[in-house]
N, C-alpha and C positions, 0 to 999 in steps of 0.2 A: 082592367082585368080581362076585357073581351079580347084584347090583343094577345095576352098571355095564353088564354084558352086556345086561341087559334094556333099559336105556336105549338102547343101540346098536341093539337089535332094533326098538325103537319108532321111532327116527330113520330106519331103513331102510324102514319100512312106510309107503309113501306114501299108503295108504288109511286110516291111523289117524285116528280122529276127534279133535276138539279135547278132548273129555272124557277120552279115554284118555291123551292127552298130559299133561293136568293131573294125572291120577292118578299117572302115572309120575313126574312131577316131585315130587309130594308124597312118594311112597315113597322117591325118591332123597334128598330133604332129610332124611327121618327116618333113613335109613341113615347119612347123613353125620354127623348129630348123634350117633348111637350110636357111630360110629367116632371122633368127636371126644371123646366121653366116655372111651372106652378109651384114646385117645392121651393125654388129660390125665393119667389115672392112671399111665400108663407114664412120662410126663415127670416125675412126682413122684419116681419111683424112680430113673430114669436121665436127668436133665435135659439133660446135655450131649450125650451120644451120640445120643439119640433126637430131639433138636431138629433136627439136620442131616438125619436120615432122614425125618422128617415133612415137612420142606420139600421134599426131593427127591421124595418120593412124591406130594405134592400138585401139584408142578410137572408130574410126568408125567401125572397125571390131567387137569390143565389143558390139556396139549397134545393128549391123546387124545380128550377130550370137549369140544366147543366150547361146549356149553350150561352147563358147570360154573360158570364165573365168575359167572353171573347168579343162582345159587342158593347160593353160599357165604355162611356167616355172616360178620359183620364180623370175628370173631376169626380165622377161617380165611383171610379175604382178607388180613389183615395178615401172617399167616405165609407165604402164598403170594406175597407181593410180591417182585419181582426184587431180587437182592442189590445191584444198582447202582441207586441212586435216579435217576429221570429228572430232567433239568434243570427247574427251576421255570419255570412259565409266566409269564415276565416280559414285560410289555408295554413295548416300547421306544418312547418318544415319537418321533414323526417329527422328523427334524433340521430345526431352524428355518432358513429360507433366510438365508444370510449377508446382512447389511445392505449395501446399496449404498454403497461408499466415498464419503463426502461430499467435495466439492471443497475443496481447501485454502483457508483464508481468504485473501481478497484482500489483497495486500500494499499498504501505503500507497505512494502515488506518491512518487518522488524528484524532486529538482531536475532531474536529468539526463533523466528520463522526460518531465517537463513541457517542457523545452527542445526535445527531439526532436519532440514532438507539435506544438509551436508552429512549429518549422521547416517541418514538412510542410504545415501549414495556410497559412503565409505563401507557400510555394512554389506552392501551388494558387491563389493570388490572393485569399485571404480578407481581406487587409488593405485598407483604403480607399485607392484610388488615383484621382487626378483624371484626367479625360479632357482632351483638348486644349481649351484655353480655360478650364478650370476651375482651382480652387486648392485646395490642402490647407490648411485652417485649423487652426492649432495654438495653443490657448490655454494659457498657462502661469501658474501661481501659484507664485512662488518665495519661499522663506523662508531667510534666512541668519542664522547665529549670529555676532554681533559681540562681541568680548572686549576687556576693558580691565584694565590694572594700572597702579599708580602709577609704575612704573619706565619702562615702554615706551609708556604711553598706549594709544591704540587703534591696533593694528598687526596686520594679519592674518598677518605673518610671525613676529614675535618673541613675539606673545601668542597663546596658545591657551586652550582651556577648562581645561587642566591647571594653568596658572599665573595664570589670571584672578582678579581681585578682584570684578569685576562683569561681567555679560553681558546681552545682550538680543537678541531675534529681530526682524529687519526683514523685512517682507513687501511684495512688489511683484508686479505683473502685466505680462504681455507677450503680444501676439498676433502670430503670424507667418502670412503668406499666401504659401505656396510654390507657384509655378506648376507645371503638369504637366511642363514642361521646366525642371528645377531650375537650368539655366544662364540662364534668363530673369530678369525683374525680380521681386524679392521685395519685399513690403511688410511692414515691421516697425513695430508700434505699442506704445507704452508708456503706457497710460492710467493716470490717477490718480497719486498721490504715494506713495512708500514710507513705511511707518509701522511703528513698533515695536509688536509684538503680544504680547510676553512679556518680563519683566524678572527678573533673578536677581542677588542680592547688594545690599549697601547702596549707595544712591545711584545705582542702575542707571537709574531713570527719568529723572533729571536729566541724566545723562551721555548717555543715548540721545537725548534731545531736542536737546542741544547738538550731538551728532554729526550728526544728520539735517539740522540747519540749515546745516551746513558743506558739505553735498553740492552739487555743481553740478547744476542741473536738467537732465534729459535732454530731447532733442527728442521731441515726442509721436509723430512719425512719421518713419521713415527708409525710403528706397527704395534698393535696391542690387542690381546684377546678380549672380547666382550665390549670393545669400544672404549671411549673416554669415560671419565667419571661424570656423573650427573652435573649439569651446569644450569645456569639461568635462574638460580634461587629456588630450585625445587628438589634438592636432595632431601632424603627423609632421615638423615642422621645415622643411617646404618652403614654408610660407606659402600665400597665395591664399585664395579663398573656400571656403565649405563644398562647393559643387558641384565645385570643382577637387580638393579632398581626396577626395571620393567617387569621382572618376574614377580615383584611384590604388588604391582598395580592391578587392581581388579578389572575385569572386562565386562562387568554388568553395571548399569548406571546407578542403581540404588546402593550396591556394594561399594562402588567407587566413591560415591558421595559420603558414605559412612567412614570409609578408610581415610578419605581426605580430611574429614573433620577430626578424626582421631589423631592423624599425623601432624596436621598443620593448624588445626583449630585450637582456640583457647577459650571458647565459649562466646567470644564477641567478634569472631571473624565475619567481616561483612561480605556480601555477595560479590562485590567488585574484586576483592582480594582473591576470593576463590576463583573468580573468572579469569583474572590475568595470570594466576599461577597455573591453571589448567591450560591456558593459551600458551604459556612458556613451555609446558610439556609437549603440546602439539607441535610447537615450532622445531622440535628435534626431528620431526618428519620420519620417525621410526616407531616401531611397535606394531602389534597385530591389528588387523582391521577391527576386531571386536573391542580392543582397548581404545583405539582412536574413536570409534563410533560411540562408545560409552562416554568418552570425554566430551564429544560434541553434544551428546544427548543431555548431559548434566548442564552444559552451558546453555542449552535451549530452555532449561527450567529455571535459570537464575535471572532475577531482575537486575537492572542497573547498567546493562550494556546498551550501546547505541550504535546503530548502523549509520555511518557517516558518509559512505560512498559506495556506489555499486555501478560497475561498468561491465556489462556482459557477464562473464563468468568470474569476475573479480569483485570481491566485496571486502570492505574495510570496516571493522567494528572496534569501538573504543570502550575501555573500562576506566572510569574516573573514580579514584578512591580518595575520599575526604578524611580528615582527621577524625578519630573516634569521639573526641569531646573537645570542649573549648580550650582546655589547657594542654591538649596534645601538641607537643612541639613538632611532630612530624608534618611536613608540608603535604599538599595535595600531590597525588600521583596520577599520571595518565599512561595507560598502556594501550597499544593497538595491535590488532592482528589482521592481516590481509590474507584472504583465503581464495584459492581456486575452488569455486563452489561445485565444479564437476567432479573433482577428485578428492577434495579435502586436504590437498597439499597446502602447507603454509608458505606463502610467497614473501611475506615480510612481517617482522615483529619489531615494535618500538617500545621504549620505556623513557618517560620523562618525569623527573622529580622536581617539584617546585617551579617557580617562574621568576625570571629577571630579564624581561624583554629589552631593558635599557642596554644590556650588554649582549645577551644571546637571544635571538628570536625564539619564540615558543615553537615555531615550526621545526627547529633543530632539536631532536631528542637527545637524551643522554646516551642512548644506545639504539642503533638501528642495524638489523640483520636482514639481508635480502637473500632469498633461497632460489636455487634452480635444481630441480630433481629430475633424474633420468635413470634408465636401466642400462647397464653395460654388461657385456659378457665376461670381461676380465679387467683387471687393473692395468691401465696403460703404463 
C-alpha cells in the first residue's frame, strides 16, 4: 500500500519531472510483481477462497489508480478482467440493397388482344379506303378441295374429304374493283382458267381433268351495281347485292352482336360459329370502318379463338367448332383468318370440315382464299 500511496503523491505533483514518473512506475511494477509472487504462493494453499479475493482487490486497485492497467502483467490483466465478457467485436456487413423487382415477363398476346387492337386501328382509319372516283382493288387467289367417291361421284354435298376416294385442289383467280360508293358499279374479272394444283388418291389426276372439262366457262368480266351477292355462308336470307346486305349490318358492337344472334342464332350458337361467320364477313374486305371495327370488337369479346401464328404485322387466328352434342352428325370444323394487324385487311381465310389425313393432309383446307388489297384511280 505504501507504493500505491507514493504513486498517488506523484500523480498529484504537477511539477514532477518525466524521469521521476518513470522511476515511480518502475518501483510500482516491482511491487506488483512481488505482490503477485506472494499471491501465487497463497493461491497454492487456498486456491478457491483467495481467487475471489485477489480479483476483488485488483479490481479495487484498478478503480482507484487510473494508471494501473497500463503496467499490469499479462497474468494479472487476465485475473482483473470483468466477470462478464464483453460482446465480441463482430463486424456486421452492410445490408445489401434489395434488388429492384424485375417486371413480370410479358405475356404472349391472345386472339382477343389482337382483335381488340385491330378494331382500334380500323376505327382510326388505318385500313385502305378509296376516295370519290377511286376503286378498292381486291385480288383473290382461291383454292377449293374437290372430292370424289364411286357411289356419289363428284358432289360437294354428299361427298366430303371423310368419305372421298380421290380428291384434288382447284385454283382460280378473281379481281374485284369496288367503287368508293359500294352501291355504284363494281367490275368483277375472272382471268385465266381454273386448274388442278394438287391430287390425292388413285386416279385423282384423270378424274380432276375430266371434271374441269365439264365446267361451264365463266365470263371474263362482269359489271354489276352494288357488287356480287353475299357469299361465304353469311347471307341473311333477304337477298340483294353485297352493298344491300352491308346496309343492314350494324356498326356498333352491341347492336351488331344482337343483330347477329337474331339473324344467325338459334339459341345454341356457339362462340366459334359466331367467330368464323364474322371472320367470313371481314374477308370480303369491304364495308365502312365503323362496321369492320365493330366486327373486330365483337370478335375480341368472344372466347374460343386461338392465335396460332404471328409474324410482324401478320397474325393467324383459328376457330375450332365442335359438334353441339354426342349424337350430332356434323364433324368438327376449323376456320382461320390471317390479318394485317396494321390495317385490318384480311390476307387469308380458310375453312376445313372434318379430317381424313390418310387421303388428304389436314394442312389442306376445303377452301382457301388469299387476298391482296390496293387503291387504284381507275379500272385498268
